[in-house]
C-alpha positions in Angstrom: -15.9 -16.2 -2.9 -13.8 -13.0 -3.0 -13.1 -11.1 0.2 -12.9 -7.4 -0.3 -10.0 -5.4 1.1 -11.1 -2.9 3.7 -9.1 0.0 2.2 -9.1 1.2 -1.3 -5.6 -0.1 -1.7 -3.8 -1.2 -4.8 -2.7 -4.8 -4.6 1.1 -4.6 -4.5 1.9 -8.3 -4.6 0.2 -11.6 -5.4 2.4 -14.5 -4.4 1.7 -18.2 -5.1 3.0 -20.5 -2.4 2.6 -24.2 -1.6 -0.6 -23.7 0.5 -2.4 -21.1 -1.7 -1.9 -17.4 -2.5 -0.7 -14.4 -0.5 -2.2 -11.0 -1.5 -0.4 -8.0 0.0 -1.2 -4.3 0.0 0.5 -1.6 2.0 -2.5 -1.8 4.4 -3.5 -5.5 4.5 -2.6 -9.1 4.0 -4.9 -11.8 2.7 -4.0 -15.5 2.7 -6.2 -17.7 0.4 -5.6 -21.3 1.3 -6.3 -24.1 -1.1 -8.0 -26.1 1.6 -11.8 -25.5 1.7 -11.4 -22.0 0.2 -10.3 -20.5 3.6 -9.3 -16.8 3.6 -7.2 -15.3 6.4 -7.1 -11.6 6.6 -5.2 -9.0 8.8 -4.3 -5.4 8.7 -0.6 -4.6 8.1 -0.3 -3.2 11.6 -1.2 -6.6 13.1 1.4 -8.5 11.0 4.8 -9.6 12.2 7.5 -11.4 10.3 9.9 -14.1 11.5 13.2 -15.1 9.8 13.7 -18.7 11.1 11.5 -20.4 10.0 10.2 -17.8 7.6 6.8 -17.0 9.0 3.9 -14.5 8.6 2.3 -13.9 12.0 -1.0 -12.0 12.5 -1.7 -11.0 16.1 -3.9 -8.2 17.1 -7.5 -7.0 17.6 -9.1 -10.5 17.7 -6.9 -11.8 14.9 -4.4 -14.6 15.7 -2.9 -16.9 13.1 0.5 -17.8 11.7 1.7 -19.3 8.4 5.1 -20.8 7.6 6.3 -19.5 4.2 8.1 -21.6 1.6 11.3 -19.6 1.5 13.2 -16.6 2.7 12.7 -15.1 -0.8 8.9 -14.9 -0.1 9.6 -13.4 3.3 11.8 -10.6 1.7 9.1 -9.8 -0.9 6.5 -9.4 1.9 9.0 -7.2 3.9 9.5 -5.0 0.9 5.8 -4.4 0.4 4.9 -3.9 4.1 8.1 -1.9 4.8 9.0 -3.9 7.9 11.9 -6.1 9.2 11.6 -9.7 10.3 12.6 -10.7 13.8 
């Protein structure tokens, strides 16, 4: 099942990681987990990034989840697309 993005945004990055795929636009992040075809979604304004350990954190408007990334390289790639710094 494909989950549609809420904006007519161009996908800026598709990143494979150990738990599935990250799909990032300038407006939104989707995490498609390999387990049970779970899809986590959050708007870019609800996303935070953490350096140690490298994490993607969604917190806002009824959305609350976090995901440990495989590497700092993945974190930097997400930072570049979203235009934000990690804490």
